[in-house]
C-alpha positions as CSV (number, residue, x, y, z in Angstrom):
1,M,24.5,-53.6,13.7
2,S,24.6,-53.1,17.6
3,L,21.4,-52.7,19.6
4,R,22.4,-49.2,20.5
5,S,22.9,-48.2,16.8
6,S,19.5,-49.7,15.9
7,L,17.8,-47.7,18.6
8,S,19.5,-44.5,17.5
9,R,18.5,-45.0,13.9
10,L,14.9,-45.7,14.9
11,L,14.6,-42.5,17.0
12,R,15.9,-40.4,14.1
13,V,13.3,-41.9,11.7
14,V,10.5,-41.3,14.3
15,A,11.6,-37.8,15.3
16,L,11.9,-36.4,11.7
17,P,8.1,-36.5,10.9
18,L,7.3,-35.0,14.4
19,A,9.7,-32.1,13.8
20,V,8.3,-31.4,10.3
21,S,4.8,-31.6,11.7
22,A,5.6,-29.1,14.4
23,C,7.4,-26.7,12.1
24,A,4.6,-26.8,9.6
25,A,1.8,-26.4,12.1
26,T,-0.3,-23.2,11.4
27,P,-3.6,-21.9,12.7
28,G,-6.7,-23.4,11.0
29,P,-9.2,-21.3,9.2
30,G,-10.7,-18.5,11.4
31,E,-8.3,-19.1,14.2
32,G,-6.6,-15.9,13.7
33,A,-2.9,-15.3,12.8
34,A,-0.1,-16.0,10.4
35,V,3.7,-16.0,10.5
36,K,5.8,-14.7,7.7
37,P,9.1,-16.7,7.2
38,D,12.0,-14.3,7.4
39,A,15.3,-15.4,5.6
40,A,17.2,-13.2,8.1
41,D,15.5,-14.8,11.1
42,P,17.5,-17.8,12.3
43,L,14.3,-19.3,13.8
44,A,12.5,-19.2,10.4
45,G,14.0,-22.5,9.3
46,P,13.0,-26.0,10.2
47,Q,14.2,-25.5,13.8
48,A,11.3,-23.1,14.6
49,A,8.3,-24.7,16.0
50,V,5.1,-22.9,15.4
51,L,2.4,-23.0,18.1
52,T,-1.0,-21.3,18.6
53,S,-2.1,-19.1,21.4
54,H,-4.9,-16.9,22.4
55,D,-7.1,-16.5,19.5
56,G,-5.1,-18.7,17.2
57,A,-2.0,-16.3,17.0
58,A,0.9,-18.3,15.7
59,T,4.0,-17.8,17.7
60,V,7.5,-19.1,17.3
61,R,9.0,-21.1,20.3
62,S,12.3,-19.3,20.8
63,T,14.3,-17.1,23.3
64,M,13.0,-13.9,21.6
65,P,11.8,-11.0,23.8
66,S,8.3,-11.4,25.2
67,V,5.3,-9.4,24.0
68,P,4.2,-6.6,26.3
69,Q,1.1,-7.4,28.2
70,S,-2.0,-5.6,29.6
71,G,-1.0,-3.6,32.6
72,Q,2.4,-2.8,31.4
73,P,3.6,0.7,30.1
74,A,3.7,0.8,26.2
75,P,7.1,0.5,24.7
76,A,8.5,3.6,22.8
77,L,7.0,3.9,19.3
78,H,8.6,6.3,16.9
79,L,8.3,5.3,13.2
80,K,8.0,6.4,9.8
81,N,4.7,7.0,8.2
82,V,4.2,5.2,4.8
83,E,2.6,8.5,3.5
84,G,5.5,10.5,4.7
85,G,6.5,12.1,8.1
86,D,7.0,10.6,11.4
87,F,4.6,9.3,14.1
88,S,5.5,9.2,17.9
89,L,3.2,7.4,20.3
90,S,4.3,9.8,23.1
91,A,2.6,12.6,21.3
92,L,-0.7,10.9,22.0
93,A,-0.2,8.7,25.1
94,D,2.3,9.8,27.7
95,P,2.7,8.8,31.3
96,T,3.8,12.5,32.1
97,G,0.3,13.7,31.2
98,E,1.8,16.3,28.9
99,S,0.4,14.8,25.7
100,S,-3.2,15.3,24.4
101,P,-5.5,12.9,26.2
102,K,-6.2,10.4,23.6
103,G,-6.2,6.6,23.5
104,V,-4.3,4.7,20.8
105,L,-5.0,1.2,19.3
106,V,-1.8,0.0,17.8
107,A,-2.4,-2.8,15.2
108,F,0.6,-4.8,13.9
109,M,-0.2,-6.2,10.4
110,A,1.2,-7.2,7.1
111,S,0.2,-7.3,3.5
112,W,0.4,-11.0,3.3
113,C,-1.8,-11.6,6.4
114,Q,-5.3,-12.7,5.7
115,Y,-6.3,-12.4,9.3
116,C,-5.2,-8.9,9.4
117,S,-7.4,-8.2,6.4
118,N,-10.2,-9.8,8.2
119,S,-9.8,-7.5,11.1
120,L,-10.0,-4.3,9.0
121,P,-13.8,-3.9,9.1
122,T,-13.8,-4.2,13.0
123,L,-10.9,-1.6,13.1
124,V,-12.9,0.7,10.9
125,A,-16.0,0.4,13.1
126,I,-13.9,1.1,16.3
127,E,-12.4,4.1,14.7
128,K,-15.8,5.5,13.7
129,A,-17.3,4.8,17.1
130,N,-14.4,6.3,19.1
131,P,-13.3,9.7,17.7
132,D,-10.8,10.1,20.7
133,L,-9.1,6.6,19.9
134,E,-6.3,6.9,17.3
135,V,-6.1,3.6,15.4
136,V,-2.6,3.2,14.1
137,A,-1.6,0.4,11.8
138,V,2.0,-0.8,11.8
139,T,3.2,-2.9,8.9
140,V,5.9,-5.6,9.4
141,D,6.5,-5.7,5.6
142,D,10.2,-5.3,4.6
143,R,9.8,-4.2,1.0
144,P,8.6,-0.7,0.1
145,D,6.2,-2.1,-2.6
146,M,4.5,-4.3,0.1
147,Q,4.3,-1.4,2.5
148,T,2.5,0.6,-0.2
149,A,0.1,-2.4,-0.8
150,E,-0.6,-2.6,2.9
151,L,-1.5,1.2,2.9
152,A,-3.8,0.8,-0.2
153,K,-5.5,-2.2,1.5
154,V,-6.1,-0.2,4.8
155,R,-7.3,2.9,3.0
156,K,-9.7,0.9,0.8
157,A,-11.1,-0.6,3.9
158,G,-11.9,2.9,5.2
159,L,-9.3,3.1,8.1
160,T,-8.0,6.8,8.2
161,G,-5.4,6.6,10.8
162,P,-1.6,6.5,10.2
163,V,0.1,3.5,8.5
164,L,3.7,3.1,9.8
165,V,6.7,1.0,8.9
166,A,7.9,-1.2,11.7
167,D,11.7,-1.0,12.5
168,Q,13.6,-3.7,14.2
169,D,13.2,-2.0,17.7
170,A,9.4,-1.9,17.2
171,I,9.3,-5.6,16.1
172,R,11.5,-6.6,19.1
173,D,9.8,-4.5,21.6
174,W,6.2,-4.9,20.5
175,V,6.0,-8.2,18.5
176,G,8.6,-10.2,20.4
177,G,11.3,-10.2,17.7
178,G,9.4,-12.3,15.2
179,K,6.6,-11.5,12.7
180,S,3.5,-13.1,14.2
181,V,0.6,-10.9,13.3
182,P,-1.9,-9.5,13.8
183,K,-1.3,-8.1,17.3
184,Y,-3.4,-5.4,18.8
185,F,-2.5,-3.2,21.8
186,F,-5.0,-0.7,23.4
187,V,-3.1,2.0,25.1
188,N,-4.6,4.7,27.3
189,H,-3.6,8.3,27.3
190,N,-1.2,7.6,30.2
191,G,0.7,5.3,28.0
192,L,-0.5,2.2,29.7
193,I,-1.5,-1.0,27.8
194,V,-4.9,-1.7,29.0
195,A,-5.6,-4.6,26.7
196,H,-3.7,-6.8,24.2
197,D,-4.8,-9.3,21.6
198,D,-3.0,-12.0,19.7
199,G,-4.6,-12.9,16.3
200,F,-8.1,-12.1,15.1
201,G,-11.2,-14.3,15.1
202,G,-14.4,-15.3,16.9
203,K,-12.9,-14.9,20.4
204,V,-11.1,-11.6,19.8
205,E,-13.5,-9.7,17.6
206,P,-16.5,-9.2,20.2
207,L,-13.9,-8.0,22.8
208,M,-12.3,-5.3,20.7
209,P,-15.1,-2.6,21.1
210,K,-15.0,-3.0,24.9
211,Q,-11.2,-2.9,24.9
212,A,-11.4,0.4,22.9
213,A,-13.7,1.9,25.5
214,R,-11.4,0.8,28.2
215,A,-8.5,2.6,26.6
216,L,-10.5,5.9,26.8
217,E,-11.5,5.7,30.4
218,D,-9.8,8.1,32.7
């Protein structure tokens, strides 16, 4: 066996456990986010490296669209409500000023996400303390039974705002094309994102009431 062949074999053996480790990396307890593997997502397989950022939000290294950030206009959001009917963000937050002056907290969640469940008491407290802030949950669950399960979980926690079903446009424009949740966007009545959180945990939780107040500022 040539020296070149031996080195090539050695590199393959060393690289394999490193790749597996990167793909299997997930946030530790309390760090804040989960990623749902998606069979339709080409990055859900072994080639997708999972990293952590912000308050532990797990993200997939890819060429997918970026997540909107604070200071940017909120993307369009027109989705089906799990309980029936439609919801349009522009009816509450609109740069033209023609909508009712109300801030919106858009929370992307899922029935399988424990960090999302952990954040529900905080979202309920924010909703109760800020009558002019609409708290909107958006589930990235694909199946109707899982969407219904998310609705039941949200209602049991005491959240009263709409629970919407994310479509591919919303996942692309708001979540960056993957299913890294939870993600929270605080939008003022002019349709501007004033705060954005990836994940939920000890860093994000104390900030959220202040971010809600900011979304209601003129």
